[in-house]
N, C-alpha and C positions, 0 to 999 in steps of 0.2 A: 504494499499500499504506499502510495506517495504521500509524503508529509508536505503540507503547504509551505511554500517558501517563507511566508510571514511567520508562521508558528515555528519553523525551524530557526529563523533569525532570533525570535523572541526567546526560544529555549537556550540558544547559544549565548545570548546576553545574560540570562539568568544564571547559567552555569559559570560564566566569567565572573559575575558579581559574587556569586556564592564562593567561588574558588578564591577570589581576592580577599573577601572578608574572612574566610576560613583560614587562609594562610597567615593573614594578619594576626589572627588570634593565636594560631598554633605556634607562630614564631616568638611569641612571648615565652619567657623562661619558666620552668617549673619551679625554680628556686633562685632568689637573689641572696647572696651573702656579702655583707659589708664588714670588712675587718678594719677595726680601728686600733692602731698601736699607740698606746698612751705615751706621750713625749718622744715620738719618733721624728727626728728632724728631717727636713726635706733633702739634705745633702747626704744622708746615710746611704740611700740606694746607690748613688754614684760612688761614694767612698769605698763601699765594700763589694761593688759589683764583680770584680775579678776573683773574689773569694767565694762567691755564691755558687752553689751547685745547680743542677737542672731541676725544674719542677716546683721551686719555691718562689722566691721573689722574681726570678727570671721568667716564670710563666706569664707574669704581668708585664715585665720589662721588655721581653723579647717577642712575646706572642700577643701582647695586649697594647692598649693605648696608655702611654706613660707621660704625664704632664710634669715637667721638671721645674716649672716656675709657678708653683701654687702657693698663694699666701692668704692668710686671714686678713681681712681688711677692718680689723678692730684691735683695740689695745688690751682688753681684759682676757688675755690668753690663759685660761684656766680650763680644768677638766669639764665641769658642768656646762659652761657656755659653749665650749668646743663641741661637745656631743650634741647639745641642742641645736647649734648652728648647722652641723653636718646633716641633720635629719629633718630640720624645718626649712632649710635653705634660707634662713634669715640670720641676722646678727642680734645682739642683745636688745637693741632698740625695737626689734620685731618680736622676738620670742620671750623677752622679759627676764631671762636668766643671766644675771650679771656676775655671779661668782659661785663657788661651791657652797658658800653659806653667807648669810647676811644678818644684820641686826633687825629684830622685829620691833617696831615702835610700840605696838599694842601689847605685846607679850612681855616686853622689856627683857628679851633674851635673844641669844643667837639661835637661828634656825638654819637647817641645811636646805639645799635647793629642792629636795624631794620628800622630806619628812612630812607626815600627815597623820595627826593625832586621831583621825576618824577610823584609822585602820590599825591592824596588828601585824606584827611579823609572823610569818608561818615557817616553823622549823620542825624537822623530825624530832619528836620528843617534847615539843611545845616551846614557847617563848613568850615573855612579857614585854618585849621591846615594842616601842611604837612602830607602826608600819610606815610605808612610804607610798607615794603616788606621783603622777605627773601633773598634779593640779596647778602647780606654778607656771607651767608652760602657757603662754599667751598666743601660740601659734600651733597649728596641727603639723603632723609629720607626713612624710611620704608613705610610711606604713598605714597611717590613718586613712589617707586617700585611696590606698590600694584596698583596704578593707571595705570602705564605702563603695568603691566601684564594683566590688564583687559580692555585695550584700553579705559581707562577713565570711565568705567562703575562704578567702585567702587568710592564712595564718601568719602572725607576726610575733617574733620573740626577740628579746634582748638579753645577753648574758655578759657578765664581767665580774671581776673580784670586787668592784665598787658598785654600790647601789645606784648612784647617779649615772654612771656609765652604762647601766643596764636599763634603768627606767626611762630616761629621757629619749633614747633611740627607739624604744618600743612605743612611745607616744601614748595618746589617750586610750586607744582602742586595742592596744597589744594584747595578745592572748596571755602572755606572761612575761615577766622580767625576773631573772634569777641572778643572784650574787652570793657571796659567801659570808658566813659568820666569821669575823676576824679572829675569834679565839680558837675554835676547833676546826674551821675550814668547811663546815657543813653548808651545802647549797640551800639557800633560803628564798622566800619571796614575801608577798604582802597580800593581805586579805582584799586589797583593791582588785586583784585579778581573779581570785577563786576563793571558795570557802575553805578548802583544804588542799594540801599538796597532792599532786597526782600519785597514784601508787607506784609508777615506775621510778619516780624520784626518791620515794621512801625506800624502795628496794635497792636503788643505786647507793643510797647513803648507808644502808644496812650492810652492804658489801665491804665497807671500810675503805673507800677510795683514797683517803688521805695517807693511809699507812705507808704506801710505797714511796711517798715523797719526803717523809720525815727521816731523820738520821742518815741523810745521803750527802755525799760530797759532790759538789759541782766542779767538774774538771774541764780545763781547756783542751784544745786540740793536741797540745803537746803533753798532756797528762798532768799538768800542774794543777793543784787544788786552788780554786778561785773562791770558794765559800762552802759553807756547811749548813745543813738544816738540823743539826743536832741541837738538843735543848739548850737554851741560853736565857740570860736575864738582861733586863734594861738597866739604865743607870741607877734606878731606884731599888734594884735588886728583885724586881717582879719578873716572873717567867714570861717570855715572849710567846705570843699566840702564833697560830698557823700563818696568818697574814704577814706578820713581820719576819718569821723564820723562812718561809718558803717564797713569799711574794717577791723578793729581790733576786730570785734565781730563775733560770729557765724552766725549772720544775713547775712553777706557777703557770706557765703557758701550756705545759703538758697537761696539767690538771684542768685547765679551761677547755682544751681541745678534747680531752676525755669526755667532759660533760656535754660539749657540743655534739660530738658524735652520738652519744646516748640520746640526746634530745632529738636529733634528726631521725634516728631509728625509731624511737618510741612514739614520737608524734608523726611519723611518716611524712616529713617535710619533703616536698618535691614530688609527692605521689598523687596529689589531688587534681582536680579539674581546673584550678586556677593557680596563679603564682604565689608561692609562699616567700616570706622575707625573714632573714636571720641577721641580727647584728652581734658581732663578737668583739668586745673591747678588751684587748690584752693589756693588763696593768703592770706587768713585771718590769717592763722597760722604764716606767716612771719611777717606780719604788727604788730601783738601782740608780737611775740617772741623777736623781736628787742628791745622792750620796757621793758619787764619784765624778760626775761631769761628763760631757760628750766625748772628750778625748781620751778617756780611760780605756786601757786594754780590755777591761771587764765589759764595757759597752760594746766593743767589737765582738767579743765572745758571745754576748747576749744576742746580737744581730745574726751571727752566723748559726747559733743554735736555733733561733727563730726560723731561719731560712730552711733548715731541715724539717722543723716542725710543720711549716706551711706546706712543704712538699708532701709530707705524710698526709696532712689533712686534705690537700687537693686530690691526692690519690684516692682517699676515702670518698670524696664527693664524686669522683669518676666512676668508682665502683657502685656507689649507692644510688646516684641520680643520673650520672652521665654528664661530663663536662659540657657536652653540646647543649644541654638543657639548663645550664647554670650561667648566671651573670655574677661576676665578682667585682667588688670595688675595694680599694685599699687606700687608707688615709691615716691622719693622726689628729688629735685634739689640740696640739700645740707643740712647740719645740722646747728648747732649753738654752740658757746662757752658758758660755764657757765657764769653767771653774776659775774663780777669781785669781787664785795663786798662779795657775798656769798662764793665764792671760797676762799677768803682771811681769812674768819673766821675759815676755816679748815686748814690753813697754806699752802694752795696751792699757788705757787708763781705767782698769776695772777696780771696783771698790765694794766693800761690804758696809751696808747701812744697818744701824741697829734697830730693826723693826720691832723686836721684842719690847723695847722700852720706849718706842716712838710715841704711843698714846700717853704714857706717863709724862714725857717731856713736854708734849703739847699742853696737857692739862696743868702742869706746873706753871708754864708760861701764862696761860690764860687766867690762872688763879691770881697771879701778880697783876694782870691787866684789869681784873674785876674783883678787887678785894672785898667788895660788898657782898659777894657770894660766900656764904658760910655753910657749914655742915658738909657731910660726906656725900658720897654718890647718890644721885637721885634715881638713876636708871637701873643700876645693878640690884638684883634681888639677892637675899641672903645666901641662897645656894650658889650664886655666881660670885661670891666674895673672892675667890681665887683670881678673878679677873680685875678686881679693884686695884687701882694703882697706889692709893694711899688713902687711909680711912678719912682723913680730914680734907681731902682734895676733891672738889666737885668733878664729876666725870663728863666734862664738856664733850670729850670724845669717849663714848660709851664702849666702843670696841673697834678694833682695827683688823681687817683682813687685807693684808699687805697687797697693793699700796692704796687701799680704800679706807678712809677714816669715817666711821658712822657716828653721827652726833647724837648727844642726848637732848632731845627737844625740850624736856622738862626744865633743864638748867637755863636754856635761852628763853623759854616762856617766862621764867621768874625774872629775868632781866628785861622782858618786853622787847626782845630782839626777834625779828622775823627770820624766815628761813634764808632768804637771799643774803641778808646781812650776816647771819650766823655762819653760813658756809664760807663766805669771804673772809671772816675773822679767823676761822679755823684754817682755812687754805693758806693764808699768809704766814701763820705760825708754822704750819706743816712744811711749807716751802723753805722757811728759814732753818728749822732744826734738822730737816732732812736733806738740805742742800739740793733741793729739787729744781729743775729748769722751769717747771710750770705746774699748775694744778687746774683742775676742772671741777666746778661744782655741779650738783644735780640741777640747780636752777639754770645755770649756763647751758648745760647740755639739752635741757628741755626746751629752751628758747633758741637753741641753735647759735649761741654766741661763742663761737670758737674761731681760731684763725683759719683762713681759707687756704689750708695746706693739706697735704696728704695725711699728716699726723692729726690735724684737726678733724678730718673725716673719720679717722680711726676711733677718735674719742667720741664722736657723735654716735658711731655705731655701738659704742660701749655703754650708752645710757641704759640703765636698768630700771625697771618699774618698781622693784622691791628695795627695801632697806631704809625707807624714810629719807631723812636729810643725810647727805654724805658728800664727801670730797674725794675725788680720784686724783692721786698724785702721778705726775709724770717723772719716771726715774731717769737719771743719766744713763747713757749707753754703758753697758757692761757692769752696771751696779745691781747688786742683789741684796735682799734683806736678811738672809740667812747668816747665822754665826759660823756655820760650816756648810760644806757642799754647795749646791747652786739652786737656781730657781727660774721660774718663768713668770710672766705677768706684764709684759711690755709690748709696745708696738713695733719693736725692732725685728729685723729679719730672722735672727736666731731664734725668736719665739714664734714668729708668724709663718715661717717657711715650713711646709709640710708636704708629704707625698700626695699625689692623687693619680691613681692608675686604675684601669678597667680591664676586664677580660670577658669575652663572650662574643656571640655571633654578630652583634650590631657594631662592634668596634674594630676599626682599622688598626692593625698592629703598627706601632711606630712610636718614636720619641717626639713629643710635641713641646716646642719651646715657647709657644704662645702663652701669654699670662692667663692664669686660671685662679679660681678661688674655691674653697671647699663648698660654698653654697651652690656651685655649678653641678654638683653631683645630683641634687634633687631635681634641678631643672632638666638635666639630661635624662635621668631615669623616667621622670614624669612623662616626657614627650614620647619616649620609646614605648612606654606601657600604654599610652593613649588614654591616661586618666586625668582627672582635674588636678590642677596644681594645688599645693597646700596654701594656706591663707595668706602668708607673708613672705613668699620667696622673692629674692632679688637677683638670683644668679642667672647666667646665660646657658643656653643649650650649646654643648661643645661639639658643634657640627663638623668641625675639622677632623674629628676622630671617628665620625660615623660613616658606615659603609654606604648609606644612601638608599639601600634596598629595604624593603619591608620584610 
């Protein structure tokens, strides 16, 4: 029987349209894995490239799209803002997270970026600790939009040793975020996500997964012992917990990957009808880097160990899901400053600022400036007495999260001084005692009153919604507030430069020298997935690294 030409043409058009839409959907990955290496500077990949093996970092560097000039465009380079930025595609002025913790004006205490008294910590055997949630985020994440686009069929998880590095990537709608109890290393979560821990996690913990990483020696490639996870005590003679013993060694990354593999197996990630999403934030690099600095042989050994661990994990993904079905992204939440003493040997003007006593110095200066103020701290509660600088000194600066000074509003209210004036008063003293080049008040940042420079823009992007009245200090280059080790929290390249690399079918392999930002990851994934962009993203689609095919 002859088919009418018009019907044949219509059938052909329908077939082509169906094929086009079908392939567009089928070409989406079964699983997206984002690996965040805490405090992994952008120059490390090039520095250690010749020593990397096959299948680890080189999977992304040789067979993926590697952006070598990726920088955060803000100044508050800390863990919580970094993770929030990577997954919302916004900076602090968009997602609201200005630091790992801040001063709460109403509660008169320090709160963390994710703590939430409405929930409880879920732990095998039970816990009385306050739970956490992403309630402080003012922007949604790429995972949230993926869940919305698939009516909740896509599953989203975040894991890390740190709660903030697991919770913020998982977003509002994440199926779960998991992190560890710092004392015994048990994997825990919050009642925000579930009523009780899943049976597979309880069984995983019952198997004693921490045992094989305790009482171990971390050895370099030459066989020398670099560290040990044998029992030890802190300066006060108290025994160190799992987080402090194991966290600064590559065994911590092994422990995280062990858990990630179990989660993928038990939750059957990558086996559903829609794209699943997993964030893995590796904390060990940060715990070690603060102690020894970026130039230490231990940091090189950590990177080389991680290269082998990544190769093993990618091989697991290949077997479990198929690498052709996976998209991988790799980045970091911030970098790190050179070790002060090492920099000074090369005549670099590095310096140590005494951040531990900075609030006390500011308060003493202001007590002299306002002698009419009598009595002790107004903001600190009795249980926070350890934070008090001197019983008879008003706490004009209630608390400091270097280099942010949080003001005690009550003191300035008593003097009938408004916010803008109070912040300027504190800022001037902060600049003097801290030998700072400049400072930025919350009022200035809110009103956009900053220099029209690249640094001015970075501080605008650092404006945070939380913390009440505050002053953000600008540090001199190569200055840190630690008495030992090193730190991050500046707008300089050693803190802002991080890796950004992708692997998967949509990405053209190559090294890309064009400027990029961590916020570009969300923009790029969003357009490839064909979903609505999150609420506050400002990044660009990295079109130069895309194949152009659907």
